[in-house]
N, C-alpha and C positions, 0 to 999 in steps of 0.2 A: 504493499499500499504506499502511496506517495500522498503526503498531505500539504496542501499549498494554501498559504496566507497572505492575502494581498494588503498592501498598505499604501499611503501616500496620497490617496485621493483627497479631493476638496474642493473649495469654489476659487475660481481664478477668473479673472477679467481677460477678455479677448486680447490676444498678443502676449499673453503672459505665458508662465512655464510651470510644469509639475513633474516631478519624477515619482514614478510608481514602482513599488518593489514587491517582489514576491519571493516569499521565503519557503523553500521545500524541506521537508524533513521525511522520515520513515526509510522506505526502500528507494533511495534517490540513484543508486548505482544503475546504470544501463538505461537512464532517461535519453531518449534520442533526439526529441524535440520538444520546445518549450514555445510557447506563444502568448500573446496577449489578444484577447477578444473583447469585443465591446457589444452592447446592446443599449440601444436608445430607444427611440420610439418605433423602430422597425426591428428586424430581425438581428439575430447576434452574428456578427461579421469579424473575419480575422482581420487583426490590425497590423500585427508584426510577428514574425516568428523567427527563431534560430535554432539552428541544428546543434548536434554534438561538436561538429566539426566547424562551428561558427558561420556558417553560412546563413544569411538573413534574407527575409523577404517580408516586404509590405504592403500593405494597403495603398493604392496609388493615391488616394486623397491624402495621406500622411507623410509620404515619401518626401524625404528633405526636411521635414520638421520632427518626425519622430525618429528615435534610435532605440533599439533593443541591444541589450547586451547580458551577458550572464558570467557570473563569477562561480567557477565549480568548486572552489575550495571552500567557498562560503554558502554554497548550495542555494545561490539566489539569482534571480534574473530580473532585470530592472527596465523600465521603459521611459526613456527621456523625452518629454513633450515640449516643445517649442512652438511659439507662434500659434497658441490655442485658438481655435474658432469655436462660436456657440454650437456648431454642428458636430463638434467633438464631446458634447455632453454626452454621456451615457455611463452605465455600470460596465467598469472593465474587469475583466476575468482572466486571471492566470490559469493556463493549462499545460500539460505535461504528458508525453506519450513515453511509456516505457513498456517495452515488449509488445503485447497485444492490449495492453490497459491504455486507457485515458483517464486523466484525472483533472479536476477543477477546483479552483478555489470558490469562496463565497462571493468575491466580488467586492470591488470599492468604488464609490460613486465619484465621477469627476463632472462638475458642473462650470460651463464656462459661460460668464455673463456678457452680454453686450455692451 
């Protein structure tokens, strides 16, 4: 079992920045992919992901503004969010894939005001 806990969400004005953090515990060995998803008024969407090799992928609308990173020693994955827009408002979820299992945190709210 992999346990994920998100933190760092909050209220920020448009153009501001936030840094989200996801702490993983439990059976963290073997995690091949870690990602941030978000769910606003619509369906949940992939925001950014990073493989165990460090390869990243981003939602087009956040590319250039968000940066995902991971620290294997600390078992954390972070999402640096810059130039935030109101449309970035959502609950952000950390996820991880380990072998055949997928795991989710409980989410952290990000609200961007105009």
